[in-house]
VOLO-264428 format. One line per 5 residues: number of its first residue (from 1); for each residue x, y, z of N, C-alpha, C. Coordinates in nm, 4 decimals, decimal comma. Each point is the difference from the previous one (the first is absolute). Example, Ala and Ser with C-alpha at 12.3 -4.5 7.8 and 13.67 -1.06 7.14 Angstrom:
% VOLO-264428
1) 1,3190:-0,5690:0,7800:-0,0890:0,1190:0,0000:0,0900:0,1200:0,0000 | -0,0350:0,1050:-0,0720:0,0820:0,1190:0,0060:-0,0770:0,1090:0,0730
//
This chain:
% VOLO-264428
1) 0,7247:0,5607:-1,2653:-0,1413:-0,0365:0,0076:-0,0875:0,1244:-0,0227 | -0,1076:-0,0187:-0,0693:-0,0889:0,1125:-0,0236:-0,0775:0,0337:0,1254 | -0,0185:0,1303:0,0238:-0,0777:0,0418:0,1167:-0,1491:-0,0131:-0,0242 | -0,0389:-0,0399:-0,1220:-0,1411:-0,0119:-0,0335:-0,0501:-0,1440:0,0087 | 0,0787:-0,0885:0,0634:-0,0401:-0,1395:0,0114:-0,1362:-0,0117:0,0682
6) -0,0860:-0,0871:-0,0510:-0,1371:-0,0095:0,0507:-0,0070:-0,0931:0,1202 | -0,1063:0,0162:0,0796:-0,0182:-0,0853:0,1170:-0,0253:-0,1439:-0,0406 | -0,0666:-0,0233:-0,1117:-0,0276:-0,1373:-0,0417:0,1302:-0,0732:-0,0292 | 0,0972:0,0705:-0,0595:0,1283:-0,0638:-0,0255:0,0739:-0,0232:0,1303 | -0,0058:0,0952:0,0912:0,0654:-0,0164:0,1291:-0,0615:-0,1148:0,0772
11) -0,1315:-0,0179:-0,0156:-0,0680:-0,1085:0,0699:0,0570:-0,1344:-0,0422 | 0,0351:-0,0144:-0,1276:0,0587:-0,1243:-0,0462:0,1356:-0,0243:0,0643 | 0,0727:0,1077:0,0246:0,1312:-0,0152:0,0615:-0,0111:-0,0616:0,1381 | -0,1063:0,0330:0,0702:-0,0158:-0,0523:0,1349:-0,0529:-0,1427:-0,0026 | -0,0959:-0,0276:-0,0863:-0,0579:-0,1333:0,0000:0,0982:-0,1031:-0,0534
16) 0,0838:0,0365:-0,0963:0,0951:-0,0949:-0,0553:0,1307:-0,0013:0,0779 | 0,0388:0,1125:0,0593:0,1205:0,0050:0,0812:-0,0340:-0,0287:0,1449 | 0,0993:-0,0204:0,0830:-0,0252:-0,0318:0,1403:0,0466:0,1176:0,0847 | -0,0855:0,0999:0,0094:0,0390:0,1246:0,0636:0,0111:-0,0109:0,1509 | -0,0526:-0,1075:0,0567:0,0079:-0,0109:0,1452:0,1410:-0,0326:0,0460
21) 0,0835:-0,0508:-0,0859:0,1348:-0,0364:0,0422:0,0808:0,1166:0,0553 | -0,0046:0,1202:-0,0608:0,0781:0,1094:0,0574:-0,0393:0,0336:0,1432 | -0,1225:-0,0335:0,0422:-0,0412:0,0310:0,1364:0,0821:-0,0780:0,1012 | 0,0500:-0,1159:-0,0408:0,0754:-0,0839:0,0928:0,1269:0,0719:0,0462 | 0,0631:0,0743:-0,0885:0,1250:0,0641:0,0386:-0,0250:0,1224:0,0877
26) -0,1233:0,0477:0,0042:-0,0281:0,1229:0,0723:-0,0699:-0,0227:0,1334 | -0,0678:-0,1125:0,0156:-0,0811:-0,0210:0,1191:0,0624:-0,1066:0,0883 | -0,0265:0,0053:0,1285:0,0550:-0,1015:0,0896:-0,0857:-0,1260:-0,0015 | 0,0487:-0,1051:0,0677:-0,0664:-0,1295:-0,0058:-0,1414:0,0022:0,0529 | -0,0337:0,0940:0,0860:-0,1332:0,0037:0,0573:-0,1078:0,0357:-0,0988
31) 0,0374:0,0491:-0,1183:-0,0994:0,0390:-0,0992:0,0043:-0,0946:-0,1191 | 0,0722:-0,1088:0,0132:0,0164:-0,0878:-0,1146:-0,1284:-0,0723:-0,0386 | -0,0994:-0,0034:0,0893:-0,1266:-0,0616:-0,0399:-0,0623:0,0775:-0,1144 | 0,0341:0,1280:-0,0147:-0,0491:0,0769:-0,1147:0,0491:-0,0623:-0,1293 | 0,1221:-0,0539:0,0030:0,0568:-0,0634:-0,1193:-0,0860:-0,1160:-0,0460
36) -0,0555:-0,0754:0,0959:-0,0813:-0,1150:-0,0368:-0,1356:0,0397:-0,0555 | -0,0504:0,1166:0,0367:-0,1324:0,0388:-0,0443:-0,1099:-0,0786:0,0651 | 0,0253:-0,0575:0,1174:-0,0999:-0,0813:0,0692:-0,0716:0,0823:0,1052 | -0,1097:-0,0552:0,0503:-0,0711:0,0667:0,1079:0,0819:-0,0111:0,1279 | -0,0356:0,0793:0,1001:0,0738:-0,0015:0,1259:-0,0090:-0,1352:0,0685
41) -0,1082:-0,0749:-0,0242:-0,0128:-0,1311:0,0620:0,0901:-0,1023:-0,0684 | 0,0201:0,0153:-0,1315:0,0763:-0,0992:-0,0751:0,1480:0,0316:-0,0058 | 0,0379:0,1256:0,0180:0,1384:0,0401:-0,0196:0,0921:-0,0553:0,1062 | 0,1207:-0,0297:-0,0384:0,1028:-0,0462:0,0924:0,1291:0,0712:-0,0333 | 0,0536:0,0775:0,0952:0,1231:0,0732:-0,0261:0,1133:-0,0947:-0,0355
46) 0,0083:-0,1133:0,0712:0,1078:-0,0952:-0,0273:-0,0136:-0,0561:-0,1405 | -0,1220:-0,0395:-0,0366:-0,0208:-0,0570:-0,1318:0,0221:0,1049:-0,1080 | -0,0429:0,1239:0,0260:0,0208:0,1067:-0,0963:0,1485:0,0276:-0,0184 | 0,0747:-0,0079:0,1097:0,1444:0,0219:-0,0095:0,0637:-0,1083:-0,0868 | -0,0502:-0,1232:0,0147:0,0514:-0,1090:-0,0834:-0,0283:0,0285:-0,1466
51) -0,1209:0,0484:-0,0305:-0,0336:0,0310:-0,1371:0,0845:0,1147:-0,0523 | 0,0218:0,1007:0,0833:0,0793:0,1144:-0,0438:0,1407:-0,0428:-0,0397 | 0,0535:-0,0990:0,0722:0,1339:-0,0468:-0,0318:0,0049:-0,0802:-0,1291 | -0,1163:-0,0499:-0,0443:-0,0032:-0,0688:-0,1282:0,0186:0,0975:-0,1142 | -0,0337:0,1273:0,0239:0,0105:0,1030:-0,1015:0,0800:0,1178:0,0571
56) 0,1318:-0,0167:0,0134:0,0787:0,1008:0,0717:0,0237:0,1290:-0,0763 | -0,0115:-0,0021:-0,1318:0,0363:0,1180:-0,0785:-0,1228:0,0828:-0,0334 | -0,0016:0,1283:0,0349:-0,1140:0,0854:-0,0300:0,0044:0,0488:-0,1447 | -0,1060:-0,0277:-0,0740:-0,0060:0,0430:-0,1384:-0,1291:0,0765:-0,0248 | 0,0091:0,0999:-0,0851:-0,1168:0,0750:-0,0428:0,0047:0,0017:-0,1520
61) -0,1039:-0,0489:-0,0643:0,0004:-0,0086:-0,1454:-0,0353:0,1360:-0,0589 | 0,0958:0,0593:-0,0713:-0,0218:0,1318:-0,0581:-0,0183:-0,0050:-0,1514 | 0,0150:-0,1162:-0,0587:-0,0163:-0,0146:-0,1442:-0,1471:0,0188:-0,0359 | -0,0275:0,0959:-0,0886:-0,1385:0,0259:-0,0391:-0,0678:-0,1234:-0,0609 | 0,0796:-0,0926:-0,0506:-0,0567:-0,1182:-0,0650:-0,0446:-0,1046:0,1007
66) 0,0370:0,0128:0,1269:-0,0349:-0,0885:0,1107:0,0694:-0,1352:-0,0128 | -0,0176:-0,0830:0,1031:0,0621:-0,1315:0,0017:-0,0577:-0,0941:-0,1048 | -0,1162:0,0343:-0,0545:-0,0615:-0,0868:-0,1011:0,0726:0,0081:-0,1335 | 0,0822:0,1018:-0,0185:0,0605:0,0218:-0,1316:0,0812:-0,1192:-0,0504 | 0,0885:-0,0610:0,0824:0,0769:-0,1137:-0,0539:-0,0885:-0,1101:-0,0558
71) -0,1107:-0,0305:0,0687:-0,0902:-0,1040:-0,0484:-0,0732:0,0454:-0,1249 | -0,0574:0,1211:0,0041:-0,0782:0,0473:-0,1129:0,0878:0,0238:-0,1217 | 0,1246:0,0435:0,0246:0,0911:0,0211:-0,1121:0,0432:-0,1313:-0,0616 | 0,0250:-0,0999:0,0857:0,0470:-0,1284:-0,0503:-0,1100:-0,0774:-0,0708 | -0,1248:0,0180:0,0445:-0,1077:-0,0798:-0,0581:-0,0195:0,0300:-0,1478
76) 0,0370:0,1198:-0,0457:-0,0164:0,0333:-0,1408:0,0833:-0,0923:-0,0880 | 0,1142:-0,0468:0,0521:0,0846:-0,0892:-0,0766:-0,0309:-0,1466:0,0286 | -0,0456:-0,0308:0,1225:-0,0165:-0,1392:0,0414:-0,1398:-0,0548:-0,0253 | -0,1019:0,0850:0,0165:-0,1388:-0,0468:-0,0069:-0,0762:0,0816:-0,1044 | -0,0604:-0,0662:-0,0979:-0,0802:0,0732:-0,0987:-0,1117:0,0794:0,0671
81) -0,0290:0,1163:-0,0527:-0,0993:0,0882:0,0603:-0,1369:-0,0668:0,0104 | -0,0355:-0,0838:-0,0977:-0,1322:-0,0626:0,0030:-0,0111:-0,1113:0,1036 | 0,1112:-0,0315:0,0684:-0,0015:-0,1017:0,1043:-0,0152:0,0601:0,1394 | -0,0067:0,1310:0,0084:-0,0109:0,0674:0,1291:-0,1412:0,0555:0,0157 | -0,0605:-0,0255:0,1134:-0,1332:0,0515:0,0291:0,0084:0,0887:0,1225
86) -0,0283:0,1276:-0,0155:0,0038:0,0945:0,1112:-0,1371:0,0088:0,0652 | -0,0001:0,0276:0,1296:-0,1240:0,0252:0,0752:-0,0981:-0,1167:-0,0076 | 0,0529:-0,1207:0,0023:-0,0834:-0,1206:0,0035:0,0176:-0,0654:0,1368 | -0,1037:0,0029:0,0813:0,0065:-0,0624:0,1323:-0,0331:-0,1485:-0,0097 | 0,0940:-0,0838:0,0408:-0,0231:-0,1444:-0,0001:-0,0824:-0,0366:0,1231
91) -0,1075:-0,0743:-0,0234:-0,0885:-0,0392:0,1097:-0,0028:-0,1511:0,0222 | 0,0316:-0,0812:-0,1032:-0,0040:-0,1457:0,0126:0,1262:-0,0598:-0,0612 | 0,0595:-0,0949:0,0715:0,1105:-0,0790:-0,0534:-0,0461:-0,1449:-0,0009 | -0,0205:-0,0543:-0,1212:-0,0547:-0,1344:-0,0158:0,1102:-0,0965:-0,0425 | 0,0287:-0,0987:0,0878:0,1040:-0,0983:-0,0280:-0,0573:-0,1404:-0,0128
96) -0,1267:-0,0104:-0,0395:-0,0636:-0,1314:-0,0076:0,0480:-0,0810:-0,1196 | 0,0471:0,0647:-0,1060:0,0500:-0,0736:-0,1161:0,1389:-0,0569:0,0290 | 0,0342:-0,1087:-0,0667:0,1285:-0,0658:0,0243:0,1164:0,0719:-0,0679 | -0,0267:0,0676:-0,1102:0,1097:0,0527:-0,0809:0,0025:0,1526:-0,0113 | -0,0847:0,0713:0,0772:-0,0013:0,1452:-0,0126:-0,0639:0,0640:0,1233
101) 0,0190:0,1295:0,0106:-0,0619:0,0790:0,1057:-0,0784:0,1124:-0,0668 | -0,1213:0,0255:0,0483:-0,0833:0,1066:-0,0552:-0,0272:0,1043:0,1070 | 0,0170:0,1245:-0,0372:-0,0365:0,1084:0,0911:-0,1169:0,0762:-0,0611 | -0,0888:0,0451:0,0866:-0,1184:0,0744:-0,0432:0,0055:0,1380:0,0650 | -0,0158:0,1037:-0,0807:0,0080:0,1358:0,0517:-0,1370:0,0491:0,0442
106) -0,0019:0,1170:0,0582:-0,1228:0,0561:0,0558:-0,1087:0,0170:-0,1043 | 0,0383:0,0272:-0,1250:-0,1019:0,0189:-0,1046:-0,0327:-0,1290:-0,0740 | 0,0509:-0,1139:0,0499:-0,0349:-0,1291:-0,0578:0,0950:-0,0509:-0,1070 | 0,1009:0,0751:-0,0344:0,0965:-0,0440:-0,1006:0,0861:-0,1128:0,0552 | 0,0258:-0,1022:-0,0824:0,0797:-0,1141:0,0421:0,1331:-0,0023:-0,0741
111) 0,1057:-0,0359:0,0739:0,1332:-0,0165:-0,0567:0,0533:-0,1351:0,0454 | 0,0615:-0,0732:-0,0923:0,0488:-0,1345:0,0300:0,1492:-0,0096:-0,0280 | 0,0716:-0,0696:0,0888:0,1430:-0,0193:-0,0189:0,0471:-0,1220:0,0753 | 0,1290:-0,0309:-0,0158:0,0560:-0,1160:0,0688:0,0213:0,0274:0,1486 | 0,0335:0,1250:0,0324:0,0270:0,0370:0,1383:-0,0633:0,1352:0,0303
116) -0,0178:0,0273:0,1278:-0,0469:0,1307:0,0456:0,0922:0,0471:0,1124 | 0,0496:0,1208:-0,0117:0,0772:0,0623:0,1074:-0,0891:0,1058:0,0636 | -0,0322:-0,0201:0,1260:-0,0932:0,0881:0,0699:0,0770:0,1046:0,0799 | -0,0296:0,1269:-0,0224:0,0722:0,1082:0,0693:-0,0931:0,0889:0,0812 | -0,1188:-0,0503:0,0324:-0,0894:0,0771:0,0868:0,0638:0,0225:0,1361
121) -0,0435:0,1045:0,0687:0,0464:0,0202:0,1362:-0,0635:-0,1036:0,0923 | 0,0616:-0,0208:0,1149:-0,0574:-0,0879:0,1009:-0,1380:0,0510:0,0415 | -0,0160:0,1329:0,0032:-0,1289:0,0577:0,0369:-0,1114:-0,0422:-0,0935 | 0,0277:-0,0037:-0,1303:-0,1004:-0,0430:-0,0981:-0,0358:-0,1467:0,0224 | 0,0999:-0,0839:0,0251:-0,0252:-0,1424:0,0220:-0,0759:-0,0229:0,1296
126) 0,0357:0,0724:0,1050:-0,0675:-0,0166:0,1288:-0,1463:0,0417:-0,0064 | -0,0317:0,0953:-0,0870:-0,1372:0,0479:-0,0111:-0,0821:-0,0789:-0,1010 | 0,0587:-0,1059:-0,0567:-0,0759:-0,0888:-0,0870:-0,0376:0,0574:-0,1345 | 0,0783:0,0944:-0,0508:-0,0334:0,0613:-0,1287:0,0462:-0,0845:-0,1181 | 0,0763:-0,1059:0,0274:0,0378:-0,0955:-0,1045:-0,0472:-0,1378:0,0444
131) -0,0767:-0,0666:-0,0861:-0,0519:-0,1330:0,0294:0,0832:-0,1048:-0,0730 | 0,0347:-0,1075:0,0697:0,0792:-0,1070:-0,0590:-0,0855:-0,1254:-0,0166 | 0,0136:-0,0616:-0,1161:-0,0736:-0,1234:-0,0293:0,0989:-0,1019:-0,0586 | 0,0308:-0,1082:0,0727:-0,0493:-0,0333:0,1340:0,0584:0,0933:0,1059 | -0,0586:-0,0070:0,1191:0,0466:0,0847:0,1087:0,1451:-0,0315:0,0346
136) 0,0722:0,1017:0,0424:0,1359:-0,0227:0,0467:-0,0032:-0,0836:0,1275 | 0,1046:-0,0749:0,0271:0,0017:-0,0822:0,1227:-0,0070:0,0876:0,1243 | -0,0573:-0,0505:0,1085:-0,0156:0,0797:0,1228:0,1309:0,0597:0,0501 | 0,1118:-0,0727:-0,0124:0,1267:0,0518:0,0506:0,0425:0,1257:-0,0753 | -0,0388:0,0089:-0,1286:0,0356:0,1184:-0,0793:-0,0766:0,1221:0,0500
141) -0,1311:-0,0166:0,0248:-0,0788:0,1108:0,0531:0,0520:0,0418:0,1372 | 0,0403:-0,0996:0,0786:0,0525:0,0308:0,1333:0,1246:0,0874:-0,0105 | 0,0861:-0,0302:-0,0961:0,1208:0,0804:-0,0159:-0,0340:0,1417:-0,0451 | -0,0965:0,0140:-0,0904:-0,0417:0,1341:-0,0426:-0,0483:0,0822:0,1196 | -0,0772:-0,0660:0,0865:-0,0613:0,0716:0,1110:0,0994:0,0358:0,1100
146) 0,1191:-0,0561:-0,0035:0,1013:0,0361:0,0986:0,0538:0,1412:-0,0234 | -0,0102:0,0463:-0,1235:0,0585:0,1292:-0,0350:-0,0966:0,1129:0,0318 | 0,0531:0,1198:0,0095:-0,0825:0,1189:0,0181:0,0386:0,1037:-0,1043 | -0,0978:0,0789:-0,0385:0,0254:0,1105:-0,0918:0,0223:0,1266:0,0813 | 0,1110:0,0651:-0,0219:0,0279:0,1285:0,0640:-0,0282:0,1130:-0,0971
151) -0,0247:0,1168:0,0529:-0,0309:0,1147:-0,0853:0,0612:0,1268:0,0576 | 0,0673:0,0740:-0,0846:0,0403:0,1366:0,0312:-0,0617:0,0865:-0,1086 | -0,1174:0,0558:0,0287:-0,0659:0,0840:-0,0993:0,0778:0,1297:-0,0188 | -0,0002:0,0483:-0,1227:0,0737:0,1216:-0,0350:-0,0976:0,1102:-0,0383 | 0,0260:0,1187:0,0484:-0,0868:0,1154:-0,0258:0,0840:0,1089:-0,0647
156) -0,0328:0,0358:-0,1221:0,0736:0,1022:-0,0736:-0,0715:0,1342:0,0111 | 0,0754:0,1020:0,0344:-0,0545:0,1350:0,0100:0,0921:0,0943:-0,0778 | -0,0536:0,0591:-0,1040:0,0760:0,0950:-0,0820:-0,0524:0,1407:0,0266 | 0,0910:0,0934:0,0254:-0,0377:0,1367:0,0348:0,0566:0,0984:-0,1022 | -0,0597:0,1191:-0,0020:0,0526:0,1065:-0,0861:0,1367:0,0466:0,0471
161) 0,0172:0,0028:0,1321:0,1259:0,0471:0,0572:0,0472:-0,0975:0,1078 | 0,1291:0,0004:0,0243:0,0598:-0,0843:0,1029:0,0076:0,0789:0,1302 | -0,0564:-0,0552:0,1090:-0,0015:0,0689:0,1293:0,0828:-0,0737:0,1056 | 0,0636:-0,1093:-0,0383:0,0792:-0,0801:0,0933:0,1490:0,0177:-0,0318 | 0,0851:-0,0552:0,0875:0,1442:0,0158:-0,0208:0,0522:-0,1110:-0,0909
166) 0,1333:-0,0150:-0,0047:0,0611:-0,0944:-0,0940:0,0280:-0,1367:0,0601 | -0,0549:-0,0263:0,1188:0,0195:-0,1308:0,0625:-0,0607:-0,1102:-0,0865 | 0,0705:-0,1127:-0,0084:-0,0485:-0,1102:-0,0833:-0,1291:-0,0588:0,0558 | 0,0006:-0,0333:0,1292:-0,1187:-0,0549:0,0638:-0,0503:0,0952:0,1074 | -0,1306:0,0187:0,0031:-0,0654:0,0860:0,0985:-0,0845:-0,0902:0,0884
171) 0,0300:-0,0053:0,1284:-0,0710:-0,0882:0,0926:-0,1031:0,0789:0,0798 | -0,1136:-0,0630:0,0244:-0,1104:0,0637:0,0716:-0,0336:-0,0821:0,1236 | 0,0049:0,0617:0,1159:-0,0329:-0,0677:0,1257:-0,1467:0,0227:0,0337 | -0,0670:-0,1070:0,0416:-0,1413:0,0097:0,0342:-0,0302:-0,0935:0,1151 | -0,1031:0,0342:0,0774:-0,0446:-0,0892:0,1062:-0,0660:-0,1251:-0,0566
176) -0,0419:0,0059:-0,1249:-0,0609:-0,1137:-0,0674:0,1095:-0,0732:-0,0769 | 0,0227:-0,1268:0,0314:0,1052:-0,0769:-0,0659:-0,0271:-0,0099:-0,1502 | 0,1009:0,0343:-0,0790:-0,0115:-0,0147:-0,1448:-0,0787:0,1083:-0,0699 | -0,0279:0,1121:0,0691:-0,0812:0,1065:-0,0589:0,0898:0,0898:-0,0848 | 0,0063:-0,0295:-0,1304:0,0837:0,0740:-0,0952:0,1405:0,0229:0,0575
181) 0,0738:-0,1087:0,0259:0,1266:0,0120:0,0745:0,1174:0,0538:-0,0794 | -0,0058:-0,0064:-0,1327:0,1184:0,0388:-0,0768:-0,0381:0,0524:-0,1371 | 0,0806:0,0929:-0,0477:-0,0143:0,0549:-0,1348:0,1363:-0,0042:-0,0678 | 0,0006:-0,0334:-0,1265:0,1224:0,0068:-0,0795:-0,0045:0,1271:-0,0831 | 0,1076:0,0766:0,0053:0,0109:0,1256:-0,0728:0,0569:-0,0275:-0,1386
186) -0,0863:0,0025:-0,1014:0,0476:-0,0252:-0,1352:0,0804:0,1169:-0,0561 | 0,0017:0,1122:0,0717:0,0830:0,1135:-0,0410:0,1414:-0,0107:0,0546 | 0,0265:-0,1018:0,0810:0,1337:-0,0156:0,0566:0,0994:-0,0334:-0,1100 | 0,1258:0,0326:0,0258:0,1057:-0,0238:-0,0977:0,0067:-0,1482:-0,0364 | 0,0071:-0,0283:-0,1291:0,0061:-0,1374:-0,0476:-0,1335:-0,0592:-0,0370
191) -0,1094:0,0712:0,0283:-0,1333:-0,0488:-0,0357:-0,0528:0,0808:-0,1186 | -0,1215:0,0523:0,0098:-0,0591:0,0781:-0,1082:-0,0126:0,1450:0,0444 | 0,1096:0,0706:0,0034:-0,0012:0,1391:0,0468:-0,0845:0,0861:-0,0927 | -0,0695:0,0953:0,0612:-0,0844:0,0899:-0,0781:-0,1416:-0,0468:-0,0179 | -0,0349:-0,1162:0,0546:-0,1364:-0,0518:-0,0175:-0,0946:0,0461:0,1094
196) 0,0546:0,0543:0,1116:-0,0846:0,0450:0,1118:-0,0942:-0,1114:0,0471 | 0,0574:-0,1191:0,0179:-0,0820:-0,1170:0,0313:0,0499:-0,0711:0,1255 | -0,0947:-0,0372:0,0845:0,0266:-0,0829:0,1172:-0,0710:-0,1340:-0,0174 | 0,0607:-0,1056:0,0533:-0,0653:-0,1305:0,0049:-0,0178:-0,0377:0,1462 | -0,1231:-0,0204:0,0417:-0,0275:-0,0446:0,1357:-0,0133:-0,1512:0,0035
201) 0,0372:-0,0600:0,1135:-0,0079:-0,1447:0,0160:-0,0920:-0,0337:0,1168 | -0,0894:-0,0951:-0,0216:-0,0907:-0,0465:0,1052:-0,0063:-0,1520:-0,0092 | 0,0137:-0,0689:0,1152:0,0004:-0,1462:-0,0027:-0,0872:-0,0561:0,1115 | -0,0113:-0,1332:0,0003:-0,0685:-0,0700:0,1085:-0,1445:0,0407:0,0180 | -0,0406:0,0157:0,1269:-0,1392:0,0337:0,0310:-0,0445:0,1288:-0,0664
206) 0,0889:0,0979:-0,0053:-0,0365:0,1286:-0,0602:-0,0223:-0,0127:-0,1503 | 0,0740:-0,0886:-0,0652:-0,0223:-0,0221:-0,1431:-0,1399:-0,0568:-0,0236 | -0,0415:-0,0945:0,0862:-0,1358:-0,0534:-0,0118:-0,1030:0,1111:0,0210 | 0,0272:0,0900:0,0926:-0,0956:0,1072:0,0305:-0,0141:0,0973:-0,1168 | 0,1115:0,0476:-0,0533:-0,0102:0,1032:-0,1040:-0,0514:-0,0568:-0,1317
211) 0,0189:-0,1313:-0,0233:-0,0527:-0,0559:-0,1241:-0,1522:-0,0087:0,0008 | -0,0596:0,0168:0,1170:-0,1467:0,0060:0,0076:-0,0512:0,1426:-0,0174 | 0,0914:0,0951:-0,0142:-0,0372:0,1408:-0,0139:0,0071:0,0428:-0,1459 | -0,0626:0,1128:-0,0301:0,0098:0,0569:-0,1344:0,1337:0,0718:-0,0153 | 0,0397:0,0237:-0,1246:0,1228:0,0761:-0,0250:-0,0081:0,1375:0,0641
216) -0,1174:0,0615:-0,0074:-0,0164:0,1347:0,0546:0,0220:0,0030:0,1507 | -0,0509:-0,1004:0,0697:0,0157:-0,0042:0,1456:0,1447:-0,0283:0,0399 | 0,0666:-0,0887:-0,0739:0,1408:-0,0279:0,0289:0,0838:0,1243:-0,0253 | -0,0261:0,0677:-0,1106:0,0747:0,1217:-0,0304:-0,0161:0,1026:0,1112 | -0,1223:0,0160:0,0486:-0,0250:0,0968:0,1069:0,0798:-0,0361:0,1254
221) 0,0068:-0,1298:0,0342:0,0765:-0,0422:0,1172:0,1492:0,0283:-0,0172 | 0,0535:-0,0329:-0,1167:0,1430:0,0190:-0,0224:0,0357:0,1484:0,0035 | -0,0805:0,0814:-0,0639:0,0263:0,1441:-0,0002:-0,0035:0,0550:0,1422 | -0,0919:-0,0501:0,0816:-0,0072:0,0437:0,1393:0,1271:-0,0386:0,0756 | 0,0519:-0,1191:-0,0278:0,1254:-0,0426:0,0618:0,1131:0,0943:-0,0391
226) 0,0083:0,0323:-0,1268:0,1060:0,0888:-0,0476:-0,0153:0,1408:0,0582 | -0,1226:0,0460:0,0164:-0,0217:0,1321:0,0596:0,0437:0,0009:0,1464 | -0,0229:-0,1088:0,0707:0,0461:-0,0088:0,1385:0,1515:0,0011:0,0088 | 0,0647:-0,0493:-0,1060:0,1460:-0,0062:-0,0013:0,0640:0,1300:-0,0475 | -0,0611:0,0651:-0,0986:0,0638:0,1157:-0,0642:-0,0750:0,1318:0,0189
231) -0,1154:-0,0049:0,0641:-0,0757:0,1220:0,0221:-0,1200:0,0114:-0,0910 | -0,1099:0,0457:0,0563:-0,1280:0,0087:-0,0714:0,0106:0,0795:-0,1296 | 0,0733:0,1108:0,0033:0,0041:0,0904:-0,1155:0,1055:-0,0384:-0,1027 | 0,0810:-0,1011:0,0291:0,1109:-0,0335:-0,0896:-0,0289:-0,1173:-0,0930 | -0,1114:-0,0678:0,0227:-0,0280:-0,1216:-0,0769:-0,1226:0,0224:-0,0884
236) 0,0177:0,0067:-0,1304:-0,1149:0,0146:-0,0907:-0,0653:-0,1352:-0,0279 | -0,1109:0,0029:-0,0676:-0,0624:-0,1236:-0,0454:0,0830:-0,0586:-0,1146 | 0,0159:-0,1318:-0,0060:0,0770:-0,0596:-0,1106:-0,0732:0,0186:-0,1333 | 0,0783:0,0120:-0,1055:-0,0579:0,0118:-0,1343:-0,0290:-0,1367:-0,0605 | 0,0694:-0,1035:0,0480:-0,0259:-0,1370:-0,0445:0,0098:-0,0930:0,1210
241) -0,0815:-0,1057:-0,0036:-0,0036:-0,0956:0,1107:-0,0190:-0,1388:-0,0576 | 0,0754:-0,0942:0,0536:-0,0201:-0,1405:-0,0370:0,0383:-0,0861:0,1196 | -0,0780:-0,1059:0,0253:0,0362:-0,0963:0,1045:-0,0220:-0,1414:-0,0505 | 0,0884:-0,0898:0,0412:-0,0166:-0,1413:-0,0347:-0,1053:-0,0621:0,0903 | -0,0601:-0,1074:-0,0478:-0,1000:-0,0732:0,0788:0,0234:-0,1494:-0,0192
246) 0,1169:-0,0469:0,0458:0,0392:-0,1382:-0,0224:-0,0911:-0,0989:0,0711 | -0,0467:0,0353:0,1189:-0,0765:-0,0951:0,0812:-0,1335:-0,0338:-0,0658 | -0,0644:0,0986:-0,0593:-0,1312:-0,0212:-0,0612:0,0086:-0,0260:-0,1498 | 0,1191:-0,0057:-0,0551:0,0200:-0,0277:-0,1424:-0,0120:-0,1502:-0,0227 | -0,0968:-0,0428:-0,0803:-0,0245:-0,1422:-0,0212:0,1138:-0,0697:-0,0734
251) 0,0925:0,0754:-0,0570:0,1161:-0,0607:-0,0642:0,1156:-0,0194:0,0971 | -0,0158:0,0475:0,1242:0,1098:-0,0081:0,0951:-0,0426:-0,0476:0,1392 | -0,0982:0,0700:0,0615:-0,0383:-0,0238:0,1400:0,1207:0,0160:0,0925 | 0,0783:0,1006:-0,0250:0,1213:0,0250:0,0760:0,1124:0,0338:-0,0964 | 0,1076:0,0551:0,0535:0,1071:0,0465:-0,0880:0,1106:-0,1029:-0,0202
256) 0,0336:-0,0735:0,1050:0,1093:-0,0957:-0,0103:-0,0202:-0,1103:0,1030 | 0,0619:-0,1148:-0,0243:-0,0093:-0,1132:0,0912:0,1019:0,0156:0,1123 | -0,0435:-0,0227:0,1237:0,0905:0,0104:0,1143:0,0162:-0,1353:0,0673 | 0,1059:-0,0111:0,0768:0,0290:-0,1229:0,0745:-0,0541:0,0155:0,1417 | -0,1149:-0,0570:0,0304:-0,0522:0,0089:0,1374:0,0888:-0,0771:0,0974
261) -0,0255:0,0205:0,1283:0,0734:-0,0728:0,1033:-0,0206:-0,1506:-0,0199 | 0,1096:-0,0736:0,0058:-0,0070:-0,1442:-0,0149:0,0145:-0,0494:-0,1416 | 0,0072:0,0897:-0,0977:0,0162:-0,0414:-0,1387:0,1421:-0,0508:-0,0226 | 0,0110:-0,1137:-0,0648:0,1299:-0,0609:-0,0252:0,0287:-0,0019:-0,1499 | 0,1265:-0,0126:-0,0388:0,0329:-0,0058:-0,1433:-0,0746:-0,1089:-0,0748
266) -0,0287:-0,1116:0,0675:-0,0711:-0,1081:-0,0689:-0,1428:0,0408:-0,0362 | -0,0561:0,0987:0,0724:-0,1333:0,0486:-0,0345:-0,0006:0,0584:-0,1399 | 0,1031:0,0767:-0,0322:0,0111:0,0577:-0,1341:0,0187:-0,1085:-0,1042 | 0,0817:-0,1002:0,0328:0,0224:-0,1082:-0,0966:-0,1295:-0,0786:-0,0245 | -0,0729:-0,0274:0,1073:-0,1246:-0,0760:-0,0161:-0,1041:0,0783:-0,0793
271) -0,0065:0,1310:0,0247:-0,0992:0,0826:-0,0715:0,0269:0,0029:-0,1497 | 0,1278:-0,0103:-0,0383:0,0357:0,0057:-0,1423:0,0142:-0,1367:-0,0644 | -0,0209:-0,1055:0,0771:0,0144:-0,1365:-0,0517:-0,1005:-0,0263:-0,1105 | 0,0444:-0,0682:-0,1049:-0,0890:-0,0334:-0,1100:-0,1104:-0,0939:0,0479 | -0,1171:0,0128:-0,0620:-0,1109:-0,0902:0,0332:-0,0530:-0,0635:-0,1274
//
């Protein structure tokens, strides 16, 4: 791997890969609510443990092409280029006609077909960013609302020099629950050695808090945390900074769908049922 890999490319690795999985092998059950990315009021250690067991193998995507590559590579052979529309937000799904479905994008463009496969997040549907005509049946909306969006925001910090050791995960203890609790060392063996980059993880209530802050203020907080851990004189200012903002992103409103307490397998089946 090149040591000159950019933060924007690394950011894709985190958003497309599921970097929270390796935390399961390192942390005890009492911290598993971090895996869910829920607030302290919504999190359930038992439920989080159940979710963790659904994904027992820890994987970190190191392919520069990201998880999107199989789809994007295959589409060149399967789907003509003129049939793909990038960066088009669908706002209306119209099923009033008997023989077709029409979708309308944010800029007013209409597309018509026999079927529509909707892949919006539950967060987008819950916030009403897609309108259905006719309205979906009440039971369908009820199933959507049973789900919750979890978020583990990622904070990338690239430095001129490496001031930490070779440990894969660096844990930070704080009196404030969820206050920058963990960092992944991208210089660790098997990752992107030579990049001098750390990835910080923030979830739940703290993720909501930092997404209301500017990048500059978040960077200042993280650097202060690192200085408390490694010494005031040992931590320079990062040369590059990037943080995800899944909660306030209108294309997501959260990073992934979680199974709240009381959610049953039939909830997933009902949510995906054709209408």
